[in-house]
Backbone bond lengths (Angstrom), bond angles and torsions (degrees), N, CA, C in turn:
res aa  C-N    CA-C-N  psi(-1)  N-CA   C-N-CA  omega(-1)  CA-C   N-CA-C  phi
1 M - - - 1.535 - - 1.520 109.13 -
2 K 1.366 113.63 131.58 1.438 117.75 176.76 1.470 113.13 -58.74
3 A 1.289 114.35 157.03 1.550 118.65 177.57 1.523 105.85 -138.59
4 Y 1.338 117.54 158.67 1.384 121.49 -179.60 1.562 107.81 -136.46
5 M 1.389 111.46 141.36 1.423 118.78 176.87 1.489 102.67 -103.07
6 L 1.391 120.14 131.25 1.377 122.67 -176.31 1.606 99.42 -127.46
7 A 1.375 110.40 124.28 1.444 119.12 178.22 1.508 111.19 -130.31
8 F 1.414 112.64 139.38 1.405 123.67 170.62 1.579 107.27 -105.20
9 V 1.280 116.47 110.21 1.516 116.62 -173.96 1.447 112.04 -118.09
10 R 1.370 113.67 129.10 1.418 121.58 178.56 1.572 108.99 -105.95
11 V 1.319 117.01 113.37 1.531 114.74 -174.66 1.491 109.94 -115.36
12 N 1.388 111.10 147.04 1.547 117.28 -179.07 1.451 111.34 -80.53
13 D 1.360 116.50 -41.47 1.537 124.29 -177.99 1.441 107.80 -129.41
14 L 1.324 115.10 97.72 1.487 119.85 -176.45 1.565 113.32 -65.00
15 E 1.295 114.92 -39.30 1.470 117.72 -178.23 1.548 109.33 -64.92
16 T 1.278 119.87 -47.14 1.475 119.84 178.46 1.445 111.35 -67.79
17 F 1.405 119.97 -36.95 1.532 124.47 -179.44 1.466 105.48 -60.34
18 N 1.322 120.88 -48.50 1.396 122.19 -178.59 1.507 118.10 -62.77
19 R 1.357 114.50 -36.91 1.446 121.57 179.39 1.540 110.33 -76.10
20 E 1.346 118.34 -47.94 1.391 123.27 -175.33 1.521 115.79 -83.99
21 Y 1.236 122.88 -32.98 1.442 126.58 178.64 1.547 115.88 -97.56
22 I 1.271 114.48 -54.22 1.557 118.15 -178.55 1.442 115.44 -54.52
23 E 1.404 111.46 -50.91 1.449 117.72 -178.19 1.557 116.24 -63.92
24 K 1.351 113.89 -23.87 1.493 119.29 176.34 1.508 115.30 -89.85
25 A 1.247 110.93 -32.98 1.560 119.96 -173.36 1.512 111.23 -81.55
26 V 1.305 115.79 -36.28 1.581 119.14 -173.12 1.528 108.16 -59.84
27 P 1.384 118.85 -48.65 1.510 115.59 -177.83 1.548 110.99 -57.50
28 I 1.313 120.13 -33.59 1.430 120.63 -178.63 1.481 112.05 -75.02
29 V 1.383 115.66 -36.22 1.511 119.94 172.56 1.568 105.79 -57.10
30 E 1.283 112.92 -53.43 1.604 116.60 -175.11 1.574 111.50 -60.45
31 R 1.263 116.07 -35.35 1.526 121.47 178.73 1.584 108.22 -59.45
32 H 1.338 116.76 -34.42 1.426 122.03 -178.75 1.548 113.03 -93.12
33 G 1.361 115.74 13.74 1.494 122.95 178.72 1.419 114.22 80.55
34 G 1.358 120.65 14.55 1.444 125.60 -178.93 1.502 112.26 -76.93
35 I 1.259 115.53 141.14 1.506 125.05 170.44 1.568 112.40 -131.34
36 T 1.344 115.77 128.70 1.424 117.31 -179.66 1.484 105.75 -75.08
37 V 1.379 113.72 127.61 1.464 119.51 -178.19 1.554 112.19 -96.02
38 A 1.390 112.24 -40.37 1.410 120.46 -176.77 1.478 114.26 -151.76
39 V 1.388 118.60 141.30 1.480 122.16 166.97 1.547 104.67 -139.28
40 D 1.327 108.88 134.70 1.455 115.05 -177.39 1.553 107.24 -139.67
41 E 1.295 116.68 122.55 1.540 121.78 178.21 1.516 110.47 -71.36
42 N 1.325 118.97 -36.77 1.416 123.46 -175.29 1.541 112.26 -129.11
43 P 1.306 116.82 73.60 1.524 114.59 -178.12 1.497 113.96 -71.66
44 S 1.273 119.02 149.42 1.395 122.48 -179.60 1.607 110.86 -92.77
45 T 1.365 111.12 119.07 1.481 117.20 178.79 1.493 108.51 -79.59
46 I 1.391 115.92 129.74 1.399 117.90 -179.81 1.534 114.45 -109.34
47 E 1.320 112.97 -9.80 1.529 121.00 -179.38 1.455 110.82 -164.91
48 G 1.216 117.03 141.40 1.507 121.81 174.45 1.477 114.85 66.26
49 T 1.298 113.98 -166.65 1.476 120.76 176.97 1.386 113.38 -112.54
50 V 1.370 120.72 128.49 1.477 126.36 -178.05 1.531 103.71 -119.46
51 P 1.393 112.10 153.77 1.566 114.17 171.85 1.435 111.70 -56.23
52 G 1.270 117.96 154.26 1.490 123.36 178.61 1.554 110.84 -83.08
53 G 1.296 115.97 174.49 1.473 120.00 177.74 1.412 116.31 104.57
54 R 1.344 107.84 179.61 1.614 119.95 173.02 1.552 105.90 -61.17
55 V 1.328 114.22 137.48 1.514 116.79 174.92 1.543 99.88 -110.06
56 V 1.446 109.25 135.03 1.458 118.13 175.11 1.466 107.34 -126.44
57 I 1.344 115.32 134.85 1.482 119.08 167.52 1.456 114.63 -120.25
58 V 1.296 119.72 127.00 1.459 126.03 -179.05 1.430 110.32 -121.13
59 E 1.307 116.75 129.14 1.485 123.18 178.73 1.442 110.68 -93.22
60 F 1.339 122.93 135.57 1.414 129.05 173.73 1.534 109.91 -125.15
61 P 1.316 115.14 155.17 1.523 116.69 -175.11 1.531 110.21 -70.39
62 T 1.327 117.61 -28.08 1.503 120.70 173.70 1.470 111.85 -147.24
63 K 1.313 118.33 162.51 1.463 121.79 172.40 1.452 112.31 -56.08
64 E 1.277 116.71 -41.08 1.530 120.62 176.66 1.436 113.50 -58.36
65 A 1.335 118.11 -39.40 1.491 119.94 -179.77 1.609 106.88 -71.84
66 A 1.325 120.23 -33.33 1.470 118.41 176.83 1.475 110.45 -67.17
67 E 1.334 117.74 -42.87 1.504 122.81 176.31 1.490 111.19 -65.49
68 G 1.414 117.23 -32.93 1.459 121.70 176.10 1.402 111.42 -62.05
69 F 1.383 118.82 -41.26 1.461 120.59 -179.58 1.506 109.02 -66.72
70 Y 1.361 121.18 -49.37 1.370 126.20 -173.89 1.617 111.78 -59.95
71 N 1.325 112.89 -33.98 1.432 123.00 179.41 1.402 117.10 -94.11
72 D 1.292 121.20 -3.65 1.493 129.76 -178.79 1.516 108.54 -52.30
73 P 1.352 118.35 124.98 1.431 119.65 174.06 1.499 114.21 -49.91
74 N 1.190 120.95 -37.55 1.459 129.75 -174.52 1.486 108.17 -67.81
75 Y 1.293 118.04 -28.74 1.515 125.31 -175.33 1.521 114.97 -85.81
76 Q 1.321 116.46 -16.34 1.443 121.21 -169.78 1.480 111.24 -65.79
77 A 1.363 121.91 -42.68 1.494 121.39 -178.85 1.457 106.07 -73.40
78 I 1.324 125.60 -33.47 1.375 125.34 -179.54 1.572 109.46 -71.70
79 K 1.310 118.77 -37.59 1.450 121.57 173.72 1.493 112.64 -64.00
80 A 1.327 119.60 -47.22 1.487 121.05 170.52 1.346 117.41 -49.32
81 W 1.402 117.96 -47.12 1.497 122.65 172.63 1.420 113.54 -51.53
82 R 1.432 114.83 -53.28 1.480 123.84 -177.61 1.494 109.37 -56.27
83 Q 1.399 119.36 -39.13 1.382 119.65 -177.07 1.458 115.51 -71.90
84 K 1.417 117.60 -16.90 1.420 121.36 174.73 1.534 117.57 -81.47
85 V 1.372 111.82 -22.56 1.463 119.15 -178.00 1.500 117.62 -115.75
86 S 1.365 112.75 6.28 1.381 115.81 -179.42 1.658 105.48 -156.70
87 E 1.396 111.44 165.92 1.421 117.31 171.17 1.603 104.47 -122.63
88 S 1.317 115.81 149.50 1.392 116.93 178.72 1.620 110.71 -149.63
89 D 1.328 112.01 153.09 1.412 123.99 171.18 1.543 106.93 -117.97
90 S 1.275 121.49 120.39 1.387 125.52 -170.85 1.577 112.40 -141.36
91 I 1.332 114.07 146.80 1.472 120.60 178.44 1.533 107.55 -143.10
92 I 1.298 112.94 168.82 1.497 120.04 175.75 1.556 102.17 -127.30
93 L 1.292 116.53 128.13 1.419 118.13 176.92 1.627 111.63 -133.38
94 E 1.285 114.41 147.86 1.512 117.53 -179.28 1.486 108.07 -93.70
95 K 1.294 115.11 153.77 1.415 128.21 170.56 1.501 105.58 -69.84
96 G 1.425 114.43 117.16 1.513 117.18 -171.07 1.452 119.73 -91.29
97 F 1.382 114.45 -11.33 1.501 115.84 -174.81 1.544 109.75 -142.58
């Protein structure tokens, strides 16, 4: 069953973030079968309160693949750097129907 990683990311320096994080993280995402489905810098909230920031949706073939990306040993240093220059709220959800 497909799974999706949904992240709301607030970045201090977008240019550096894209260069230092995105370029290094995307190959690891792809190695786990992940495909970026959507990225929006200014999403429209239609109801309730959602975290601010860039919204990113990445599709994975399974929940295990998404978790495999997040826990990949090669991703840990990249993730630690990201956490120093940004804040995020992230979840993994499975396609339910």
